[in-house]
C-alpha positions in Angstrom: 19.1 -134.0 46.0 20.0 -131.6 48.8 18.2 -128.3 49.1 20.3 -125.5 47.5 22.2 -123.1 49.8 21.2 -119.5 49.4 24.2 -117.3 48.9 23.6 -113.5 49.5 26.5 -112.0 47.6 28.1 -109.6 45.1 31.1 -109.9 42.8 33.7 -108.7 45.3 36.8 -110.7 46.6 34.8 -111.8 49.7 31.9 -112.9 47.6 34.2 -114.8 45.2 35.6 -116.8 48.0 32.3 -118.5 48.6 31.4 -118.8 45.0 34.7 -120.6 44.3 34.4 -123.0 47.2 30.8 -124.0 46.3 32.0 -124.7 42.8 34.9 -126.7 44.1 32.6 -128.7 46.4 29.8 -129.2 43.8 27.2 -128.2 46.4 24.0 -126.8 44.9 23.4 -123.1 45.6 21.3 -120.2 44.5 22.5 -116.6 44.3 20.7 -113.8 45.9 22.3 -110.6 44.5 23.0 -107.9 47.1 23.8 -104.7 45.0 26.0 -102.9 47.5 26.3 -99.8 45.4 22.5 -99.4 45.6 22.2 -100.1 49.3 20.7 -103.6 49.2 23.0 -104.5 52.2 20.8 -102.3 54.4 17.5 -103.9 53.5 15.8 -105.6 56.4 15.8 -109.1 54.8 19.6 -108.9 54.5 20.1 -107.4 58.0 18.1 -110.3 59.4 21.0 -112.6 58.3 23.9 -110.3 59.1 23.8 -107.4 61.4 27.1 -106.2 60.0 25.6 -105.4 56.6 28.5 -106.9 54.7 28.4 -109.7 52.0 28.6 -112.6 51.8 26.1 -114.5 53.9 24.4 -117.8 53.5 21.3 -119.6 54.5 21.6 -123.4 54.5 18.1 -125.0 54.7 19.8 -128.2 55.7 22.2 -127.1 58.4 23.4 -129.0 61.4 20.8 -131.4 62.7 18.7 -130.8 59.6 17.8 -127.3 60.8 18.3 -124.1 58.8 21.5 -122.2 59.5 22.3 -118.6 58.8 25.9 -117.6 58.6 28.0 -114.5 57.8 31.7 -113.7 57.7 33.4 -115.3 54.7 36.0 -117.4 56.6 33.3 -118.9 58.8 31.3 -119.7 55.7 34.3 -121.4 54.1 35.0 -123.6 57.2 31.3 -124.5 57.5 30.9 -125.5 53.8 34.1 -127.5 53.7 33.1 -129.3 56.9 29.6 -129.9 55.6 31.0 -131.5 52.5 33.7 -133.5 54.4 36.2 -132.0 52.1 40.0 -132.2 52.3 40.0 -128.5 51.5 39.6 -128.1 55.3 42.5 -130.5 56.3 41.7 -133.4 58.6 45.2 -133.6 60.1 45.3 -131.3 63.2 48.6 -129.7 62.5 47.8 -129.0 58.9 44.3 -127.7 59.9 45.8 -125.2 62.3 48.3 -124.1 59.6 45.3 -123.6 57.3 43.4 -121.7 60.0 46.5 -119.5 60.5 46.6 -118.4 56.9 42.8 -117.9 56.9 43.3 -115.5 59.8 46.2 -113.8 57.9 43.8 -113.1 55.1 40.9 -111.9 57.2 43.0 -109.8 59.6 45.7 -108.6 57.1 45.2 -109.0 53.4 41.5 -108.1 53.3 41.6 -105.0 55.5 44.8 -103.6 54.2 44.0 -104.1 50.6 40.6 -102.7 51.2 42.1 -99.5 52.8 44.4 -99.1 49.8 41.5 -99.4 47.4 39.5 -96.8 49.4 42.2 -94.2 49.7 43.8 -94.7 46.3 40.7 -95.3 44.2 37.5 -94.2 45.9 38.2 -91.3 48.3 37.5 -87.9 46.8 40.3 -86.4 48.8 43.7 -88.0 48.0 45.7 -88.2 51.3 49.4 -88.9 50.5 50.1 -90.3 53.9 47.2 -92.8 53.7 48.0 -93.8 50.2 51.7 -94.3 51.0 50.9 -96.2 54.2 48.6 -98.7 52.5 50.7 -99.0 49.4 53.6 -100.1 51.6 51.4 -102.5 53.5 50.1 -104.1 50.4 53.6 -104.7 49.2 54.7 -106.0 52.6 51.9 -108.6 52.6 52.9 -109.7 49.2 56.4 -110.3 50.5 55.0 -112.4 53.4 53.0 -114.5 50.9 56.0 -114.8 48.6 58.2 -116.1 51.4 55.6 -118.6 52.5 55.0 -119.8 48.9 58.7 -120.2 48.4 58.6 -122.9 51.0 55.3 -124.5 50.2 53.2 -125.1 47.1 50.1 -123.7 48.8 49.5 -121.7 51.9 48.6 -124.6 54.3 51.1 -127.0 52.8 51.5 -129.1 49.7 47.8 -129.3 49.0 45.3 -126.6 47.9 42.9 -125.6 50.7 40.4 -123.0 51.8 43.3 -120.8 52.9 44.1 -120.5 49.2 40.5 -119.9 48.3 40.2 -117.2 50.9 43.3 -115.3 49.7 43.3 -115.8 45.9 40.4 -113.4 45.1 42.3 -110.6 46.8 45.5 -111.3 44.8 43.6 -111.3 41.5 43.8 -108.1 39.4 47.0 -107.0 41.1 47.4 -104.1 38.8 44.5 -102.4 40.6 46.9 -102.1 43.6 49.9 -101.1 41.5 51.4 -104.5 42.1 53.4 -106.4 39.5 53.2 -110.1 40.4 56.4 -110.8 38.5 58.2 -109.2 41.4 56.7 -111.9 43.6 57.5 -115.0 41.6 56.2 -117.6 44.1 52.9 -115.7 44.5 52.7 -115.5 40.7 53.2 -119.3 40.4 50.5 -119.9 43.0 48.1 -117.4 41.5 48.4 -118.9 38.0 47.9 -122.4 39.3 44.7 -121.4 41.1 43.4 -119.3 38.3 43.7 -122.3 36.0 41.2 -124.4 38.0 37.8 -124.7 36.3 35.9 -124.3 39.6 37.8 -121.0 40.2 37.0 -119.8 36.7 33.3 -120.6 37.3 33.3 -119.0 40.7 34.7 -115.6 39.6 32.1 -115.5 36.8 29.2 -115.5 39.3 27.5 -112.1 38.9 30.4 -111.0 36.8 28.1 -108.8 34.7 27.7 -106.6 37.8 31.5 -106.1 38.3 32.4 -102.5 38.9 33.8 -100.8 35.8 34.8 -97.2 35.7 34.5 -94.5 38.4 32.3 -94.8 41.4 29.3 -92.5 41.2 28.5 -89.9 43.8 25.3 -91.9 44.7 27.3 -95.1 45.1 29.9 -93.3 47.2 27.2 -91.9 49.5 25.8 -95.4 50.0 29.1 -97.1 50.5 31.0 -94.5 52.6 28.6 -91.7 53.5 25.7 -90.9 55.7 23.3 -93.4 54.1 24.7 -96.3 56.0 24.0 -94.6 59.3 20.5 -93.6 58.2 19.8 -97.2 57.2 19.8 -98.3 60.9 
């Protein structure tokens, strides 16, 4: 029985990516909760794994060559885990693999940052800046249009088969109403979303630490930890 992979995580879209893939692969893992609203991401033991103080991160006791491996950045973790398992979720065909990598980068460089900025300015910022809200509202809609076009041509992002590109993107498309998005306006994204949401491994993955899912308004203390001076003091 392989040693379980430690997953330092929290129930956010980036955390869900790793939970879902581990469930899809059937690799053993243990969860180390990192309560980001309380500042756990600034604790020395977490910063020893990731200097960027962002979840998720993993420690694989049985990494390459049988040596422990620490890894941060969600897309890097997805590639590593899929390669470790020899899974078709990271395509073997070179052309398909690069298409998969392309859509991984699209999520990491576009969907994640732009959706995150929308969430910040529309939902978390105490000062509502119309320009910022309009800018990121428009960008969220534009990215949905890009995805809808791609998914009008292909069952999944990398081609006809489900891959880590889909796993990387799906958690950010969930709960579209939080971004004032009606997925019915993007029928190909809706079809893709529903197909992925129906997968048992996905359902298990999004339930990891679900009892800690944010509900209601962010407190002043949480806002200070997430966006204020606390993160600078934590150096």
